[in-house]
Backbone and ligand atoms as CSV (ligand in chain L), in Angstrom:
chain,resi,resn,atom,element,x,y,z
A,1,MET,N,N,-6.831,-6.386,-18.852
A,1,MET,CA,C,-5.566,-7.072,-18.612
A,1,MET,C,C,-4.587,-6.127,-17.920
A,2,SER,N,N,-3.833,-6.648,-16.965
A,2,SER,CA,C,-2.872,-5.816,-16.232
A,2,SER,C,C,-1.529,-5.795,-16.935
A,3,ILE,N,N,-0.841,-4.703,-16.729
A,3,ILE,CA,C,0.524,-4.569,-17.229
A,3,ILE,C,C,1.426,-4.407,-16.022
A,4,TRP,N,N,2.518,-5.153,-15.984
A,4,TRP,CA,C,3.463,-4.993,-14.876
A,4,TRP,C,C,4.327,-3.773,-15.154
A,5,ALA,N,N,4.293,-2.836,-14.233
A,5,ALA,CA,C,5.081,-1.612,-14.392
A,5,ALA,C,C,6.123,-1.538,-13.281
A,6,LYS,N,N,7.351,-1.268,-13.668
A,6,LYS,CA,C,8.418,-1.092,-12.674
A,6,LYS,C,C,8.244,0.277,-12.043
A,7,VAL,N,N,8.168,0.332,-10.709
A,7,VAL,CA,C,7.874,1.620,-10.079
A,7,VAL,C,C,9.027,2.191,-9.249
A,8,CYS,N,N,9.844,1.341,-8.680
A,8,CYS,CA,C,10.979,1.848,-7.887
A,8,CYS,C,C,11.841,0.662,-7.492
A,9,ARG,N,N,12.919,0.958,-6.800
A,9,ARG,CA,C,13.736,-0.112,-6.228
A,9,ARG,C,C,13.229,-0.401,-4.823
A,10,LEU,N,N,13.342,-1.654,-4.405
A,10,LEU,CA,C,12.891,-2.009,-3.057
A,10,LEU,C,C,13.590,-1.145,-2.012
A,11,ASP,N,N,14.890,-0.909,-2.202
A,11,ASP,CA,C,15.621,-0.160,-1.166
A,11,ASP,C,C,15.287,1.331,-1.160
A,12,GLU,N,N,14.453,1.771,-2.077
A,12,GLU,CA,C,13.990,3.163,-2.035
A,12,GLU,C,C,12.771,3.321,-1.109
A,13,ILE,N,N,12.200,2.200,-0.699
A,13,ILE,CA,C,11.055,2.253,0.219
A,13,ILE,C,C,11.585,1.917,1.613
A,14,PRO,N,N,11.389,2.797,2.589
A,14,PRO,CA,C,11.859,2.462,3.927
A,14,PRO,C,C,11.109,1.257,4.491
A,15,ARG,N,N,11.812,0.408,5.249
A,15,ARG,CA,C,11.118,-0.704,5.926
A,15,ARG,C,C,10.055,-0.122,6.842
A,16,ARG,N,N,8.897,-0.754,6.862
A,16,ARG,CA,C,7.739,-0.269,7.636
A,16,ARG,C,C,7.357,1.148,7.200
A,17,GLY,N,N,7.553,1.399,5.910
A,17,GLY,CA,C,7.188,2.697,5.349
A,17,GLY,C,C,6.598,2.499,3.971
A,18,SER,N,N,6.554,3.561,3.208
A,18,SER,CA,C,5.922,3.472,1.888
A,18,SER,C,C,6.487,4.527,0.961
A,19,CYS,N,N,6.158,4.386,-0.293
A,19,CYS,CA,C,6.374,5.463,-1.245
A,19,CYS,C,C,5.072,5.589,-2.036
A,20,VAL,N,N,4.927,6.693,-2.725
A,20,VAL,CA,C,3.684,6.944,-3.458
A,20,VAL,C,C,3.991,6.994,-4.950
A,21,VAL,N,N,3.170,6.293,-5.697
A,21,VAL,CA,C,3.303,6.247,-7.145
A,21,VAL,C,C,2.049,6.874,-7.738
A,22,SER,N,N,2.240,7.745,-8.702
A,22,SER,CA,C,1.078,8.321,-9.388
A,22,SER,C,C,0.768,7.481,-10.609
A,23,HIS,N,N,-0.499,7.201,-10.782
A,23,HIS,CA,C,-0.910,6.443,-11.969
A,23,HIS,C,C,-2.216,7.031,-12.465
A,24,GLN,N,N,-2.187,7.545,-13.696
A,24,GLN,CA,C,-3.336,8.257,-14.240
A,24,GLN,C,C,-3.776,9.295,-13.212
A,25,ASP,N,N,-5.013,9.251,-12.729
A,25,ASP,CA,C,-5.424,10.283,-11.779
A,25,ASP,C,C,-5.335,9.828,-10.337
A,26,SER,N,N,-4.746,8.668,-10.105
A,26,SER,CA,C,-4.755,8.207,-8.720
A,26,SER,C,C,-3.354,8.039,-8.146
A,27,ARG,N,N,-3.337,7.992,-6.830
A,27,ARG,CA,C,-2.096,7.790,-6.085
A,27,ARG,C,C,-2.138,6.391,-5.494
A,28,ILE,N,N,-1.020,5.701,-5.625
A,28,ILE,CA,C,-0.929,4.345,-5.101
A,28,ILE,C,C,0.170,4.329,-4.042
A,29,ALA,N,N,-0.173,3.838,-2.862
A,29,ALA,CA,C,0.812,3.716,-1.788
A,29,ALA,C,C,1.449,2.334,-1.886
A,30,VAL,N,N,2.763,2.317,-1.994
A,30,VAL,CA,C,3.493,1.051,-2.065
A,30,VAL,C,C,4.216,0.871,-0.731
A,31,PHE,N,N,3.806,-0.157,0.003
A,31,PHE,CA,C,4.303,-0.374,1.361
A,31,PHE,C,C,5.362,-1.476,1.385
A,32,ARG,N,N,6.333,-1.298,2.260
A,32,ARG,CA,C,7.332,-2.351,2.499
A,32,ARG,C,C,7.241,-2.718,3.979
A,33,ALA,N,N,6.872,-3.957,4.232
A,33,ALA,CA,C,6.771,-4.424,5.616
A,33,ALA,C,C,8.173,-4.712,6.163
A,34,ALA,N,N,8.250,-4.944,7.464
A,34,ALA,CA,C,9.542,-5.214,8.105
A,34,ALA,C,C,10.207,-6.462,7.519
A,35,ASP,N,N,9.396,-7.404,7.009
A,35,ASP,CA,C,9.964,-8.624,6.429
A,35,ASP,C,C,10.220,-8.491,4.928
A,36,ASP,N,N,10.186,-7.246,4.434
A,36,ASP,CA,C,10.473,-6.909,3.029
A,36,ASP,C,C,9.374,-7.331,2.053
A,37,GLN,N,N,8.234,-7.796,2.554
A,37,GLN,CA,C,7.122,-8.025,1.631
A,37,GLN,C,C,6.567,-6.671,1.202
A,38,VAL,N,N,6.122,-6.616,-0.032
A,38,VAL,CA,C,5.651,-5.354,-0.602
A,38,VAL,C,C,4.168,-5.479,-0.936
A,39,PHE,N,N,3.425,-4.422,-0.616
A,39,PHE,CA,C,1.981,-4.380,-0.853
A,39,PHE,C,C,1.641,-3.025,-1.461
A,40,ALA,N,N,0.552,-2.975,-2.180
A,40,ALA,CA,C,0.156,-1.691,-2.762
A,40,ALA,C,C,-1.351,-1.501,-2.635
A,41,LEU,N,N,-1.717,-0.321,-2.165
A,41,LEU,CA,C,-3.125,0.051,-2.019
A,41,LEU,C,C,-3.340,1.442,-2.594
A,42,HIS,N,N,-4.556,1.692,-3.055
A,42,HIS,CA,C,-4.965,3.044,-3.411
A,42,HIS,C,C,-4.710,3.907,-2.176
A,43,ASP,N,N,-4.071,5.063,-2.372
A,43,ASP,CA,C,-3.630,5.864,-1.225
A,43,ASP,C,C,-4.764,6.709,-0.644
A,44,VAL,N,N,-5.919,6.105,-0.506
A,44,VAL,CA,C,-7.089,6.830,-0.012
A,44,VAL,C,C,-7.838,5.903,0.945
A,45,CYS,N,N,-7.911,6.303,2.199
A,45,CYS,CA,C,-8.618,5.476,3.173
A,45,CYS,C,C,-10.107,5.420,2.831
A,46,PRO,N,N,-10.715,4.227,2.892
A,46,PRO,CA,C,-12.139,4.125,2.563
A,46,PRO,C,C,-13.040,4.832,3.580
A,47,HIS,N,N,-12.489,5.228,4.729
A,47,HIS,CA,C,-13.314,5.934,5.711
A,47,HIS,C,C,-13.567,7.363,5.241
A,48,LYS,N,N,-12.559,8.227,5.341
A,48,LYS,CA,C,-12.767,9.612,4.890
A,48,LYS,C,C,-11.597,10.129,4.071
A,49,GLY,N,N,-10.953,9.208,3.368
A,49,GLY,CA,C,-9.957,9.645,2.385
A,49,GLY,C,C,-8.570,9.938,2.914
A,50,GLY,N,N,-8.257,9.507,4.123
A,50,GLY,CA,C,-6.915,9.764,4.667
A,50,GLY,C,C,-5.824,9.141,3.801
A,51,PRO,N,N,-4.627,9.753,3.832
A,51,PRO,CA,C,-3.502,9.238,3.034
A,51,PRO,C,C,-2.861,8.035,3.706
A,52,LEU,N,N,-3.191,6.849,3.242
A,52,LEU,CA,C,-2.685,5.628,3.875
A,52,LEU,C,C,-1.164,5.560,3.838
A,53,SER,N,N,-0.555,6.194,2.828
A,53,SER,CA,C,0.910,6.180,2.712
A,53,SER,C,C,1.565,6.852,3.918
A,54,GLN,N,N,0.813,7.675,4.637
A,54,GLN,CA,C,1.383,8.339,5.811
A,54,GLN,C,C,1.015,7.608,7.110
A,55,GLY,N,N,0.424,6.443,6.966
A,55,GLY,CA,C,0.038,5.673,8.136
A,55,GLY,C,C,1.203,4.899,8.722
A,56,ILE,N,N,0.925,4.231,9.815
A,56,ILE,CA,C,1.953,3.434,10.496
A,56,ILE,C,C,1.806,1.985,10.049
A,57,VAL,N,N,2.903,1.420,9.556
A,57,VAL,CA,C,2.904,0.025,9.110
A,57,VAL,C,C,3.322,-0.861,10.285
A,58,HIS,N,N,2.510,-1.870,10.564
A,58,HIS,CA,C,2.833,-2.831,11.635
A,58,HIS,C,C,2.418,-4.198,11.139
A,59,GLY,N,N,3.388,-5.094,11.105
A,59,GLY,CA,C,3.107,-6.397,10.501
A,59,GLY,C,C,2.705,-6.180,9.050
A,60,HIS,N,N,1.611,-6.844,8.644
A,60,HIS,CA,C,1.101,-6.655,7.292
A,60,HIS,C,C,-0.154,-5.793,7.331
A,61,ARG,N,N,-0.121,-4.777,8.184
A,61,ARG,CA,C,-1.252,-3.869,8.323
A,61,ARG,C,C,-0.764,-2.435,8.340
A,62,VAL,N,N,-1.687,-1.516,8.058
A,62,VAL,CA,C,-1.356,-0.100,8.182
A,62,VAL,C,C,-2.485,0.574,8.963
A,63,THR,N,N,-2.113,1.491,9.834
A,63,THR,CA,C,-3.098,2.276,10.571
A,63,THR,C,C,-3.219,3.632,9.909
A,64,CYS,N,N,-4.422,3.982,9.515
A,64,CYS,CA,C,-4.664,5.263,8.850
A,64,CYS,C,C,-4.287,6.418,9.789
A,65,PRO,N,N,-3.602,7.439,9.264
A,65,PRO,CA,C,-3.161,8.532,10.122
A,65,PRO,C,C,-4.297,9.448,10.587
A,66,LEU,N,N,-5.454,9.366,9.941
A,66,LEU,CA,C,-6.499,10.316,10.331
A,66,LEU,C,C,-7.328,9.861,11.531
A,67,HIS,N,N,-7.930,8.679,11.447
A,67,HIS,CA,C,-8.791,8.261,12.560
A,67,HIS,C,C,-8.474,6.862,13.062
A,68,GLY,N,N,-7.358,6.319,12.610
A,68,GLY,CA,C,-6.870,5.081,13.201
A,68,GLY,C,C,-7.498,3.790,12.736
A,69,ARG,N,N,-8.256,3.812,11.635
A,69,ARG,CA,C,-8.750,2.531,11.112
A,69,ARG,C,C,-7.528,1.706,10.697
A,70,ILE,N,N,-7.643,0.384,10.848
A,70,ILE,CA,C,-6.535,-0.513,10.498
A,70,ILE,C,C,-6.911,-1.293,9.253
A,71,LEU,N,N,-6.028,-1.272,8.256
A,71,LEU,CA,C,-6.292,-1.994,7.017
A,71,LEU,C,C,-5.283,-3.117,6.853
A,72,ASP,N,N,-5.772,-4.239,6.336
A,72,ASP,CA,C,-4.909,-5.357,5.987
A,72,ASP,C,C,-4.243,-5.028,4.644
A,73,LEU,N,N,-2.921,-5.067,4.614
A,73,LEU,CA,C,-2.218,-4.647,3.398
A,73,LEU,C,C,-2.426,-5.620,2.236
A,74,ALA,N,N,-2.583,-6.893,2.544
A,74,ALA,CA,C,-2.715,-7.876,1.467
A,74,ALA,C,C,-4.069,-7.795,0.772
A,75,SER,N,N,-5.112,-7.487,1.526
A,75,SER,CA,C,-6.459,-7.497,0.948
A,75,SER,C,C,-7.036,-6.098,0.755
A,76,GLY,N,N,-6.528,-5.120,1.485
A,76,GLY,CA,C,-7.104,-3.773,1.456
A,76,GLY,C,C,-8.317,-3.629,2.352
A,77,GLU,N,N,-8.711,-4.732,3.009
A,77,GLU,CA,C,-9.901,-4.700,3.872
A,77,GLU,C,C,-9.601,-3.968,5.175
A,78,VAL,N,N,-10.588,-3.195,5.620
A,78,VAL,CA,C,-10.505,-2.575,6.937
A,78,VAL,C,C,-10.799,-3.658,7.972
A,79,CYS,N,N,-9.986,-3.692,9.027
A,79,CYS,CA,C,-10.155,-4.727,10.052
A,79,CYS,C,C,-11.360,-4.412,10.938
A,80,ALA,N,N,-12.014,-5.458,11.395
A,80,ALA,CA,C,-13.171,-5.337,12.297
A,80,ALA,C,C,-12.747,-4.605,13.569
A,81,PRO,N,N,-13.632,-3.861,14.228
A,81,PRO,CA,C,-15.077,-3.803,13.982
A,81,PRO,C,C,-15.465,-2.820,12.867
A,82,ASP,N,N,-14.496,-2.133,12.271
A,82,ASP,CA,C,-14.824,-1.207,11.184
A,82,ASP,C,C,-14.928,-1.991,9.887
A,83,HIS,N,N,-15.375,-1.338,8.844
A,83,HIS,CA,C,-15.453,-2.036,7.565
A,83,HIS,C,C,-15.191,-1.072,6.420
A,84,GLY,N,N,-14.917,-1.654,5.264
A,84,GLY,CA,C,-14.562,-0.881,4.086
A,84,GLY,C,C,-13.393,-1.574,3.420
A,85,CYS,N,N,-13.005,-1.062,2.281
A,85,CYS,CA,C,-11.930,-1.716,1.543
A,85,CYS,C,C,-11.256,-0.708,0.629
A,86,ALA,N,N,-9.939,-0.703,0.639
A,86,ALA,CA,C,-9.177,0.124,-0.300
A,86,ALA,C,C,-8.771,-0.769,-1.474
A,87,ARG,N,N,-8.747,-0.189,-2.653
A,87,ARG,CA,C,-8.343,-0.982,-3.812
A,87,ARG,C,C,-6.900,-1.445,-3.640
A,88,ARG,N,N,-6.665,-2.703,-3.937
A,88,ARG,CA,C,-5.310,-3.228,-3.831
A,88,ARG,C,C,-4.754,-3.539,-5.218
A,89,TYR,N,N,-3.449,-3.570,-5.288
A,89,TYR,CA,C,-2.750,-3.879,-6.539
A,89,TYR,C,C,-1.789,-5.024,-6.271
A,90,GLU,N,N,-1.659,-5.893,-7.259
A,90,GLU,CA,C,-0.678,-6.977,-7.157
A,90,GLU,C,C,0.719,-6.372,-7.232
A,91,THR,N,N,1.644,-6.941,-6.473
A,91,THR,CA,C,3.032,-6.478,-6.518
A,91,THR,C,C,3.955,-7.663,-6.751
A,92,ARG,N,N,5.139,-7.340,-7.186
A,92,ARG,CA,C,6.150,-8.370,-7.423
A,92,ARG,C,C,7.510,-7.700,-7.245
A,93,VAL,N,N,8.444,-8.395,-6.654
A,93,VAL,CA,C,9.804,-7.864,-6.524
A,93,VAL,C,C,10.734,-8.803,-7.266
A,94,GLU,N,N,11.537,-8.224,-8.142
A,94,GLU,CA,C,12.442,-9.020,-8.968
A,94,GLU,C,C,13.773,-8.294,-9.046
A,95,ASP,N,N,14.825,-8.955,-8.654
A,95,ASP,CA,C,16.163,-8.334,-8.679
A,95,ASP,C,C,16.167,-6.970,-7.998
A,96,GLY,N,N,15.449,-6.867,-6.898
A,96,GLY,CA,C,15.467,-5.618,-6.138
A,96,GLY,C,C,14.599,-4.516,-6.723
A,97,GLU,N,N,13.865,-4.817,-7.786
A,97,GLU,CA,C,12.976,-3.821,-8.393
A,97,GLU,C,C,11.531,-4.187,-8.056
A,98,VAL,N,N,10.728,-3.174,-7.794
A,98,VAL,CA,C,9.323,-3.391,-7.433
A,98,VAL,C,C,8.444,-3.139,-8.652
A,99,PHE,N,N,7.561,-4.081,-8.917
A,99,PHE,CA,C,6.620,-3.982,-10.037
A,99,PHE,C,C,5.201,-3.974,-9.501
A,100,LEU,N,N,4.343,-3.214,-10.153
A,100,LEU,CA,C,2.916,-3.201,-9.829
A,100,LEU,C,C,2.131,-3.641,-11.051
A,101,ALA,N,N,1.044,-4.360,-10.795
A,101,ALA,CA,C,0.131,-4.727,-11.887
A,101,ALA,C,C,-0.868,-3.592,-12.043
A,102,LEU,N,N,-0.768,-2.886,-13.131
A,102,LEU,CA,C,-1.643,-1.712,-13.346
A,102,LEU,C,C,-2.623,-1.968,-14.462
L,1,LIG,S1,S,-9.830,8.601,7.011
L,1,LIG,FE1,FE,-8.821,6.787,7.560
L,1,LIG,S2,S,-9.643,6.268,9.472
L,1,LIG,FE2,FE,-10.739,8.042,8.882
């Protein structure tokens, strides 16, 4: 069962940027798209472990900073022609606070 955890305020995440949340032994990248939708992925690219939080956010996608694979933020899937998947987390924004299902 997931627990909703408050992780930050929406305005602490730059638009088309991210912040990183530590949870147990992993890092979670919390992204804010230009339209203020929030997404969260394990901060490890499924290709060779690049830090997705340092990637470029465009639309509802992020481009990995290491070799340019593009991931869909909503699903964590790597876009074709590449393949792979980063773990995704459910997010919710309430009264300007961002929650993750952990
Ligand atoms: S590590 Fe992300 S594209 Fe290679």
